[in-house]
C-alpha positions, 0 to 999 in steps of 0.5 A: 519507535519512530512511528510510535513517537510520530503518532504521539506528536502528530495524532490527527487523522488527516492533514488538510494542508499537506493532503495526507489521509493517514499521516500516522503511516508516513514513517512506514511509507518512507521506510518501505520506500527506502527498503524498496530501493535497497531491495531492488539494488540488492536483487532481494526479491530473487535472492529471498529464500522460498521459506521466507514466504511461508514464514511471512504468511505465518507472521502476518496471520499471527499479527492480524488478530493482535492488530485487530484486537488493539484497534484504534488506540490512544497515541503514546499508550502501551496499546498504541505501541502493541498496535504499531508493532503488530502492524509492522509484523503484519505488513512485513509478513504480507510483503514476504509472502507476496514476493515469494508467491509471485516469484514462484507462481506468476513467472510468465509476463504476457501482454497484460502483465507487461502493461501492468508492470510498466504502469505500476509506479504511475498508478501508485502516484496517480491513484489518489487523484482518481479515487478522490475524483470518483469519490466526489462524483459518487458523493451524492449517491446514497447506498450501502458502504459495500455497494459504494466500495464495489462501484468505486473499485469497479470504476477506479481500478481500470480508470487509474490504469488507463490514466497511468498509461495516458500519462506515461505516453506523454513525452518524457513521462516514462523517464519519471513514471 
């Protein structure tokens, strides 16, 4: 309901002053950040039953067509509420499925996994800078959307991880990132 009211009050697709590309998702971002804190403190990823992964996958798959059917809706409408509910079920289902999947099948932590794990939060914080910078650099290139996506992804993923590692190597940065 918070997201429903939020999107009705702030229907703009972009806030240039704040720089949020999708302000309609801000309530979910805040809620999931808070849930992540509680999950870490309560050791939820390790205490989560294995069945939760299957339930999450089924929930996400059931919510996906509903979410796609509603598409972009008018804020404050019944369809908007349906879209928001489907988004919530989809996101929760995917999170549960991925948590159980990785807990079960990605158990070891070699050098690459340690590097990725150590730098994941810094990547989360810094990825927008890399994406926007590369997007501006590639803005003059005329190509298909798929080609642009592939090239941008191929450049952005390693660049973001390298930037994260560089920033975390700065004195005191590891305490924050």
